[in-house]
N, C-alpha and C positions, 0 to 999 in steps of 0.2 A: 451500706457496707459493700455492695457489689459494684459500686460506681468507680470508674477510673477516668482520668482527665487527660485529654490530648488537645493539641492545637487543631489537628486535622485527622480525618479518618479516610482511608481508601478501602472500598469494598471490592475485592477481587485482586488477584495477583498474576493475571495474564499480562500480555504485552502492554496494554493500556495502563493497568494498575502499577506495573513496574515503573514506567516513566513518570506517572503522577506522583508516586511515593518518593522516588529519588529527587524529583524537582522540589517537592515540599521540604525534604531534608536539606537540600542545598541552600534553601533560603533560611535555614535555621529553625524550622518549626518541628515541634515534637509530634511525630506522626505514627499512627497505628495502621497496619495493614491486616485486614480480616479476610481470610480465604477459607472456603469449605474444606480444603486440604492444602497443606503447604507442599505436597508432592506435585501440584500443578503449576508451580511458579515458573513462568516463562516456558511452559510446556507447548511444544509444537504438535497440537492434536491433529493437524492436517499435514500439509506438505513440509518436508524437512529442508526448507530453503528460505532465504531472505532476499528481497529485491525483485527485479524484473521490470518490464516496461512500465513506466509511471511510478511503480512502487520503489524502485531504486532511487528515484528522485526524492521521494518522501523521506527515505532513510538519510540521504545526504542533507536534506533540509533540517530534519530532526537533529542530526549531529551538529549542524551549524548553530542551532539554538541551544546547544548544551545537553542534548539528550544522550541516551545510553545505548540504544539498539545498534548503532553503527559500530561501537566499540565491541559489543558482544558478538556481532555477526563476523567481524574480522577475526576475533580470537578463536571462534569455533568453526570457521569455514574449512571444508574439506575439498571444495572445488570452487573456482571463481571464473566467471565469464562476463565479457562485455557484450550485451545484446545490441543488435542493430549497428555493429561496428562499421559496416559498409555504408551506413547512412549518415546524415548530418549529425553534428555534435548535439543538437537539441534533443534528439530522440534516442541517443545512446544511453543505455541504462545498465548498471551493474547488477548481477545476480550471483548469489553464492549458495552452494549446497552447504548445509550445516549438519554437524553431529548433534542431533536433537537432544541427546542425553547430556552431553557436555554443555549445551546451551542452557538447559534447565539448571544444571549445577552452577554454571557461571553466573547466571542472573540471580539465582537464589543466594549465592554467596555475596553478591553486590548488595542485596537488601540486608542480609545478616550483618554485614560489616559497616553499614552506614550508621554514623552517629545520630542519635535522636530517633531512630526508627525501631519499632517493635512489630514483630509478626505474631499473629494469633490465629491458630486453626480453630475456626468456629464458624457458625452460619448466622449472618445478619438476618434478623427476623423482622425488625420494625425500625423505621426511621421516624423519630418524633421531634417536632419543633418544641423547644423549651426556651421561650423568650428569644434572645439573640443567639442562643446555642442550639445544638442538636444533641439528642440522646439516641444512640444506636443500641437497641436491645438485641441480644443474640439468643439462640435456642438454649444455650447453657444457663441462661438467667443473668449473665454478665451484662452490665450496661456501661457504655462508654460515652462520655460527654465531650463535645468538641465545638469549635467555631465553624468549621466547614467540612463537608462530606463530598468525596468523589466516588460516584457509583461507576465501577468498571467491571460489571458482572458478566461480561462476555455473552456466551450462549447458554448460561447456566440457569436462567430464571424459568422455572416450570418446564425444563427441557425434557424431551422424550427422544429416545433413540429408536429408530424404526428399521428393521431388517426383515424383509418378507412380511409375514403376518405377526411377527413378534414386536411388541411395543413395550419398551422398558422406561420407567421413570428415572432416568439417569442423565448425567452430563457427558461431555466428550470423553472418549476412551473409558467409559463406565465409571468415571469419577462421580462422587456424590453431586447431586444437583442442588439448586437453591429452591426450597419449597415455599418460602414465606415472603421473600422480598417483593415479588410482583404484586402480591396482595397489599403490601404496605404502600407501594407506589400508587396503586389504584385508590387507596384511602386518602392519599394526598391530592388526588384529582387528576392523575396522569392517565391518559388513554393509551392502552398497550396494543401492540400488533403482534401477530405470529408470523415469524419468518422461518425459512428452512435453509439449511445448508447440508453438506454431506462430506464424506471422505472415502477415498478408494480403499481397497483391500491392502493388506500387507502380505507379501509373498515370501516364502522361504528361499533364500538365495541358492542353497545347495540343490534345489530342485529346478532351477532355471538353466536352460541351455543358452548361455550368453553368446555363443559362437554364431547363433542365428539372428542376432540383433546387431544394430549399428552402434558403434562406440561414439559417445559424445564426450569428448575430452574438454578439459578446462583451457583457459587462455593464460598466456604469460602477459598479464597487463599490469603496468605500474600504477595501480589505482586501488584505493581502499574505500570502504564506506565511511570511515572516520578520519578526519584530519589529524587526529592524535595518534593514529596507528603508525608505528615506525617501520615495521617489517611487513613486506608484502605476503599475504596468506599463500601457502603452498598448495598446489593441486595434488592431493594424496588419493583421490578416488576418481572414477569415471562414472558417467551415467550411460544409459543405453536407450536407443530409439527403436520402436517397433510399430506394427500396424495391426488393426483388426482386419477381418476379412468377411466375405459374404456368409460363411458358415457361422461366424460370431453373430452376425446381424440376424440370421435366421433364428438362432437360439433365443436372442433377446425379443424378437417380434413374437415368437411363440409364447413367451412368458409374460407379455404385456397385460393380458387379462388378469393375471395373478399379482400384478404390481401393487404396492401399497397405495399408490395414488388412485388407481382404479377402484380399490377396495374401500376408499374413503379414509384410510389410516393416516394419510398425509393431507393436510389442509393448508399449511403455511406456504407463503410465497417464496419461491426459490431464486437463486442467483442466476441472472441471465447469462453472465460471462463465465460461469462455471457449471454448465449443465451436466446432468447425469448422462451416462451412455445411452440409456433408453430414450431420453429426450433428443439426443443427437440423432439417433436412428429414425425417429419420427420427423424431426424438423429438417433433416438433410437426407431424405430417403433416396436421393439420387447418387449419394456418395458411396462408392464401393468399399471404402475403408476409412478408418479414422486413426490418427496418430496417437501414440502414447509414449511416455518416458518412464523408464525404471530408474529410481533414485535411491541410493543407500540411505538408511535411517541413521547410521552412525557406526563408529568403530567397534562398539561393544555389542553389536547384534548382527544377526544374519538376515534381518527383515529388510525387504525392499518395498518402497512406496511406488504404486503404479499410477502415475499422474495421467489424467485424461480418461480414466475409466471409473468415474464415480458411479455408484448405483445403490439402490436399496432393494434390489430383487432378492428372492430367497437364497440362502446359502447354497442349496443344491444347484440352482441355476447359475450362480456366480462361479462355482467350481467348473461346471461344464463350459461356461462362456470363456473363462480364462484359458482352459485347456484346449480350446479351439484355435488358439493363437500360436503362430510359429514361434518356437523358442520356449513356450510355456506348456508344451504337450503333457508334461508330467508334474506340473507345478503343484505345490501344497500351499493352501491358503492358511496363513497363521492367524490373521484377524480379518473377519468379514467386513466388506464395505457396508456402510450404513448411512441413513439420512438422520438428521437431527433437527427437531423443531424447538423453538424457544420464543419467549416473550421479549419484546424490545419496545422502546418508546418511539414516538414521532419526534424527530430532532427539531421540528419547527417549534417545539416547546422551549427551545433554548435560545439564548443570545449567542452571538459569535464567540464570546468568551467561553462558551459551553456551560454557563451557569443557567439554571432554570429560570424562566420568566415567572414561574408560579411560586417558587420557594427560594428566596435569596440565600446564598451560601451553599446551595445544593448543586453540584456539578455532575455531568455525565460524560463518559468517554468510552470509545471502542464500539464493539458490536452491539452493545445495548442501545446505541444510537442508530442502529440499522445499517451499519457498514459491514463489509467483509474484508478479511485479510489482516495479517499480523501488522503490516506496515501502517495501514490506515488507523488501526487501533492505537499503535504506539504514538503516532503523531498527535492524535486526539488526547491521549493520556498526558503527554508533555504539556500541551496547551492548557488542559484542565488543571494540572498540577501547578503550573505557573500562576494561573489566574485564581485558583483557590488560595494560594499563598498571598497574592495581591489583595484578595478580598479580606483575609484575616488581618492584614497590616493596614487596610484602609487605602490602598493605592489603586490607581486606574488599571484596568486589565490590559493585557497584551492582545491586540486585535490585528490579525493578519488579513491582508486584502487580496482580492483576486489578481491584482496587478503585481504582487510581490512574491507569490509562492504557490506551489501546488497545494500546500497545506491550507493556504487562504482560499483557494478555489474549492477544496473539499468542504471546508467549514461553511462557506457561503452557500454552496449547493445544499448542504444538509439543513441549515437553519432557515434558509430562505425558501427553497423549493421543496425540500424533503425528498424522500424516495419511497416508491411503492414496492421496492424489491431491494435485496441486499446491495449496498452501494460499493462500487469499486472505482478506484482512481484510474483514469485514462488520460493520456496526454491530450486527446482531442477535446477534453472538457475545458481546457485553458485557452483563453483568448491570447494570452501573452506567452505561449509555450516556447516561442523562439528565444525568449529571455530567460526561461527557467531551465538552465542547463545544470547538470550535476556539478560541474567544475566551478560554478560561481555562486553556489548556495551560501557559502560563508560571506561573500561580498554583499549578498542581498539581505542576510538575516542575522548574522552574529551580533552586530551592533544594536539590533532591536531587542535582543535578549539580555544584553549586558546590564541594563538598569535593574533587571529582576534577579540578579545574583547567580545566574546559571553559567556565566562565562568566566572560566578561571584564567589565571595569569598566562598559562601556557597557550591557551587558545587565542588570547589577545596578542601575544607575541607572534604567533604564526600568522595571524591576519595582518598585523602591522608589516611584517616582513614581506608578505605576498603583495600588499599594496605598493610597497617600495619597489619591489621587483617589477611590478606591472608598469609603474612610472618609468623605470629604466628601459624596459622593453619597448614602451611606446616611443621613446626618443630614438631607439635603434631602428624603428620602422622607417625613419627618414634617411637611413644609410643608403647612399647610391651604390649600385651593384655594377661591377665591371661587365661590359658588353659580352666579352668572351665567356664569362661565367654564367651570364644569363642564357647564352646560347646552349651551354652545357646542361643547364637546368631544364630547359624546354625540350632538349633532345631526350632527356631521361623520361619525360612524361609524354613524349610523342606528339609535341605541338610545334608549329612553325616558330622559329626564333624571332622574337621582336627586338626592338631597340634596347639600349641600356635603360634601366629603371631603378626605382627605389625598392627596398624590401617590401614596403607596403603595397606598391603597385604589383609586384610579383605575386604576393600572397592573395591578392584579389582574383587572380586568374583561376578559372574553374577547375583545372586539372593539376594545379600546384598544391600538393598537400604539405603540411608542416614537416612531415618526415622527408619528403623529396627535397624541400628547401634546405633542411638541416644537413642533408647528405652532400650538398654542394657548397653551402655558405656557412661560415662560423659566426654569423652576425649575432646570434643569440647564445653563443657559447658562455656557459657559466650562469645563465639566467635560470631561475627556479622554474622547473617544468610546468607547474600549475600556473605561474604568471605568464609564461610563454603561450600556453594554451588559451588563456583568457584573452590575450592580445590578438592571437590568431583568430579566435572566434569573433571578436568585435570587428575585425577587419573583414572577415569573410561574410558575416551576416549584416554588415552595415546597411546596405540598401534594403534588405528584408526587414530590419528593425525599424527603419524609417517608414517603410510601407505599413508595418504593423501599427505604429503609433498613429499614422494617418487613418487607418481603418478603424481604430478604436474611437477616434474623434468622430468619424463618419457614422459609426454604429450608434454613438450617443445621439447624434442628430436624427438618425433614422429609427430610433427606438419606437416611435409611435406610428410608424407606417402601417396602414391598414392592409389586412389580408382578406381576400374574398371569403365570405362565409361558406360558399359551396366549393371551395378549392379541393381538387382531388390530388392529394399529396403523393399518392402512389404513382402518378404519371410524371413526377418531376425528376428529371435526371440529376444525378449528383447527390441526392439525399440517400443516406444509409437506410437499409430496410427497417431498422429499429425506429428511426426518425419518422419514416412514412407511417408506420403502424401507430406510433404515439400521437402524431399530428392529426391523423384521420380520426382518432378517438377523441382528442381534446378540442378540435376545431377552434384554434385561437383566432382572435379577431385582429391581432396586430403582431408586428415583429417582436415587440416587447413581451407579449404573452407567450409567443412561440419560444422565445429564448428561455422561458422559465418552465417549460414543459419537461418533466423528468425524462431523460433519455435522449433529449435533443441537444447536440453539442454546438459550440460556437461555429464550427465548420458548417454544420447544417443551417445555422442562422444566416450565414453568408450566402449560401445557395439560394435561400428565400429572398434575401435582399437583392441579389443579382437578378432574380426572376422578376421582381417588381421594377427594378431599374430598366430592364429590357422590355418590360410590358408584355411578356409572354407566359 
């Protein structure tokens, strides 16, 4: 009497769960989403932003595959900036401040309005195999039967919030946690690990002296996260930059003996790339100050997020610490910073499709796989949703490769190497990062997703038009330029005037930007901006891309090169500090083994290869 039937069930309604559920619905499957509370749908429990270095690339790739995060991020953005705009196109990455409460409402509405999707506020207690089906039992006694399950439990499994000496059995933002699911996974044979993350305090804006802080305004950039967004998001808010000082550090150092880590209240492994302020003070003792950013939480609140000062120190210490900072002398703390520990699986238990090797039809996505960040979670959710639908329909899964996307790099890292700390996407993890630009995500990935039913007619038309425009722009590259106009172009960029040349030859010159070229020549007038940028990038990166391809072939040949067993990696110039630490601990015997050590990037591997080549 209590059983209900669905094609697929998604456990969790965070960023991974949203993408998985919407992907399943798009393929026509009857889908149930179970969440401990529907008030946490798409909730930004940590920073109120989407994108950033590496992460912005993930969102663009997710959008190219038919995902939803890019659409939501554009719709709810309050400030948008292009990071690394002074650097090469490959490392430029979009980042947007979001109205977190509008984002929650927007994503919840998307689930509510999706045909074939049902939301249920309940707690999944037990996942049971029943022949070729699953039965998901909830604490209310309800049982839901389906063909495939996507576990997107985030940081909710057996989670505890730690602030000073106070430990509470709760999920993020004091939402209810999942008390039973971890035990169910253990009964299925999964080995779980305990990871830690955290979030800074939220401060009352009316108590902040913004005049003492540096304004961080948004950019006017003709760029969006989603190819489907027609209107450029407007900058309606600003952020602020500030610094800690020696007094702040003294307060933190004095409180270290009373920290939860010292008291043994925190045992989980924390994120290397998002350390607490107390970890920063210890690890970078020579630094007189650390940067932080104040970011608005949304239009309907006066709370401000203080990025860069995560902590789990006692509330009394937090108050003193924040008030030692210029601009925050009289600040009121609305919500204390805290650490959160939770159970997650070892992603090496999964195939690249994100299906369990242990239980067919059971998929995992998001922070339950040991990752950190909204964007990493959403990308996994989309892939898990696509492949859960493929599993139900008996189709082959969508497998992304390291050579076609950042998502492919992330999945390969997780299921092949695993991670002994919360995983974060970094551009340095990708061997082919010169090819993984934001602007060409659709060219790389949209057609791969089309057979799975996630690419609608509008997206197909946009891609077809872009390809046609690229072909037109490529022909225009051969346009000869008048010598007098060439002289005028090179005068504007401060370079000696060369002979007459084609548009392609001019754009290959190091100081000739696309903007400078367009200011002098109308060669590309009327060409779609995205197509023009793609052609410019292919011309500008041509020699580098050829070198990258050659290096990949060489790396394959050198995969089995032997490394000295007694090598002192700390003495090798060019290796990052993290790589030195990891390699000295792992003692790999070959380049191949070194490349699979967690924390060692492709750039580090090439440092080792060059060392062996040079024989020093």
